[in-house]
C-alpha positions as CSV (number, residue, x, y, z in Angstrom):
1,M,91.4,179.1,176.1
2,V,91.6,176.3,178.7
3,K,88.5,174.8,177.2
4,Q,89.9,174.9,173.7
5,Q,93.1,173.2,174.9
6,R,91.2,170.5,176.6
7,A,89.1,169.9,173.5
8,A,92.3,169.7,171.4
9,R,93.8,167.1,173.8
10,T,90.6,165.1,173.7
11,R,90.6,165.1,169.9
12,E,94.3,164.1,169.8
13,A,93.7,161.2,172.2
14,L,90.8,160.0,170.2
15,V,92.6,160.2,166.9
16,Q,95.6,158.3,168.3
17,A,93.4,155.6,169.8
18,A,91.4,155.3,166.6
19,A,94.6,155.1,164.5
20,A,95.8,152.2,166.7
21,A,92.4,150.4,166.3
22,F,92.2,150.9,162.6
23,D,95.8,149.8,162.2
24,L,95.3,146.7,164.3
25,V,91.9,145.4,163.2
26,G,90.8,147.5,160.2
27,Y,87.8,149.7,159.5
28,E,85.0,147.2,159.8
29,A,86.1,145.5,163.0
30,A,87.1,148.7,164.8
31,S,84.4,150.0,167.1
32,L,83.8,153.4,168.6
33,A,83.3,151.8,172.0
34,H,86.8,150.3,171.8
35,V,88.3,153.6,170.7
36,S,86.5,155.4,173.6
37,K,87.8,152.9,176.1
38,S,91.3,152.9,174.8
39,A,91.5,156.7,174.9
40,G,89.9,156.9,178.3
41,I,87.3,159.3,177.1
42,S,83.5,158.9,177.4
43,M,81.4,157.8,174.4
44,G,79.5,161.1,174.7
45,A,82.8,163.1,174.3
46,L,83.8,160.9,171.4
47,T,80.6,161.4,169.5
48,F,80.7,165.1,170.2
49,H,84.0,165.4,168.4
50,F,83.4,162.6,165.9
51,P,79.7,161.8,165.3
52,T,80.4,158.7,163.2
53,K,83.1,156.1,162.7
54,E,83.6,157.5,159.2
55,T,84.4,161.0,160.5
56,L,86.9,159.5,162.9
57,A,88.5,157.5,160.1
58,T,88.8,160.6,158.0
59,A,90.6,162.4,160.9
60,V,93.0,159.4,161.0
61,R,93.5,159.5,157.3
62,V,94.2,163.3,157.4
63,R,96.8,162.7,160.2
64,G,98.6,160.0,158.3
65,A,98.4,161.9,155.0
66,S,99.8,165.0,156.6
67,A,102.9,163.2,158.0
68,T,103.4,161.5,154.6
69,R,103.0,164.8,152.7
70,A,105.6,166.5,155.0
71,A,108.1,163.7,154.3
72,T,107.4,163.8,150.5
73,E,107.8,167.6,150.4
74,R,111.2,167.4,152.1
75,L,112.4,165.1,149.3
76,R,110.5,166.4,146.3
77,H,112.7,169.4,145.5
78,R,116.1,167.8,146.0
79,T,118.5,168.5,143.2
80,E,120.2,165.1,143.6
81,R,119.8,162.3,141.0
82,P,116.1,161.6,140.7
83,L,116.5,157.8,141.1
84,R,118.4,158.3,144.3
85,T,115.6,160.6,145.5
86,L,113.0,158.1,144.5
87,I,114.7,155.4,146.5
88,D,115.1,157.7,149.5
89,L,111.4,158.5,149.3
90,T,110.5,154.8,149.5
91,L,112.9,154.4,152.4
92,E,111.3,157.4,154.2
93,L,107.8,155.9,153.6
94,A,109.1,152.6,155.1
95,R,110.3,154.5,158.2
96,L,107.0,156.2,158.6
97,L,105.0,153.0,158.2
98,D,107.3,151.5,160.8
99,E,107.1,154.3,163.3
100,D,103.8,156.2,162.9
101,V,100.6,154.3,163.6
102,A,98.5,157.0,161.9
103,V,100.5,156.6,158.7
104,R,100.0,152.8,158.9
105,A,96.3,153.2,159.6
106,A,95.9,155.7,156.7
107,A,97.5,153.2,154.4
108,R,95.2,150.4,155.6
109,L,92.1,152.6,155.4
110,T,92.9,153.5,151.8
111,R,93.1,149.9,150.9
112,E,90.0,148.8,152.8
113,C,87.9,151.9,151.9
114,P,88.8,152.6,148.2
115,R,86.5,155.6,148.0
116,S,88.5,157.3,150.8
117,P,88.3,161.1,150.6
118,V,92.0,161.2,151.6
119,P,93.8,158.3,149.7
120,W,97.2,157.8,151.3
121,T,98.8,156.9,148.0
122,D,97.9,160.4,146.6
123,E,100.5,161.8,149.0
124,W,103.5,160.1,147.4
125,L,102.6,158.4,144.1
126,P,102.5,161.6,142.0
127,T,106.0,162.4,143.3
128,V,107.2,158.9,142.4
129,K,105.8,159.4,138.8
130,T,107.6,162.8,138.5
131,L,110.9,161.4,139.7
132,L,110.7,158.5,137.4
133,A,110.0,160.8,134.4
134,R,113.1,162.8,135.4
135,A,115.2,159.7,135.9
136,A,114.2,158.5,132.4
137,K,115.6,161.7,130.9
138,E,118.7,162.0,133.1
139,E,120.0,158.6,134.2
140,L,118.0,155.5,133.2
141,R,119.1,153.2,130.4
142,P,117.2,154.1,127.2
143,D,115.5,150.7,127.3
144,A,114.4,151.0,130.9
145,D,110.6,150.3,131.3
146,T,109.4,153.2,133.5
147,D,105.9,151.8,133.7
148,A,107.4,148.6,135.2
149,L,109.5,150.7,137.6
150,L,106.4,152.5,138.7
151,V,104.6,149.2,139.4
152,L,107.8,147.9,141.2
153,T,108.0,151.0,143.4
154,T,104.3,150.8,144.3
155,H,104.6,147.1,145.2
156,L,107.7,147.7,147.3
157,V,105.9,150.4,149.4
158,T,102.7,148.4,149.8
159,G,104.6,145.3,150.4
160,T,106.6,147.0,153.1
161,E,103.3,147.9,154.9
162,S,102.1,144.3,154.6
163,G,105.4,143.0,156.0
164,I,105.3,145.4,158.9
165,R,101.8,144.4,159.7
166,R,102.7,140.7,159.6
167,R,105.7,141.2,161.9
168,L,103.5,143.1,164.3
169,L,101.0,140.3,164.5
170,V,103.5,137.5,164.7
171,A,106.3,139.0,166.8
172,G,104.8,142.2,168.2
173,E,107.6,144.3,166.6
174,Q,108.0,146.3,163.4
175,H,111.3,148.0,163.3
176,G,113.7,147.3,160.4
177,A,111.6,147.9,157.4
178,R,113.7,150.7,156.1
179,E,116.9,148.6,156.2
180,E,115.1,145.7,154.6
181,L,113.8,147.8,151.8
182,G,117.3,149.3,151.3
183,R,118.6,145.8,150.7
184,V,115.9,145.1,148.2
185,W,116.7,148.3,146.2
186,Q,120.4,147.3,146.2
187,L,119.3,144.0,144.7
188,V,117.2,145.7,142.1
189,L,119.9,148.1,141.1
190,S,122.6,145.4,140.8
191,G,120.5,142.6,139.3
192,V,120.7,138.9,140.2
193,S,121.0,137.1,136.9
194,R,124.3,136.0,135.4
195,D,122.7,136.4,132.0
196,P,120.8,139.7,132.0
197,D,119.4,138.9,128.5
198,A,117.8,135.6,129.4
199,P,114.1,135.5,128.4
200,L,111.5,135.6,131.2
């Protein structure tokens, strides 16, 4: 039992260190040696639990996907207006990206390794599509372009990740993405043009 607990602690430390490394420098630049040193765990112990960088990256993806799935599940079955739920989902994703390094690393790994066995977007994009379909029936204007809304929502989430990463590199801080995204949604919902029929 003690041995199993020690092994679980070792795996946890390695996954956390790997998440931080993948988040900071990406898949290619992250090294097992750096992860081993950051976790304070020998290279032998690392390769015992994770024989390759790919298996370690998969563990990080699974961790990030799990946190994202839990957040999505909490919102998926709400009976409130679907558009409100959709916005709340993006705000929750922004919070996770801000606060959970494994979620941020999973998002980056999905982008850098497109054949990822655990794509981060698969944890929330299907729910976004379902909510948009409901919103189209229940509350959107008849002429609302749900395909464009799907693109917008995807860009807002991926742009949030990019903004967080930029702030981390420049200022060493990341908090505030949820509030920032909330302001963007307010702008989207209210519009900015005095002439909403003006051609693009």
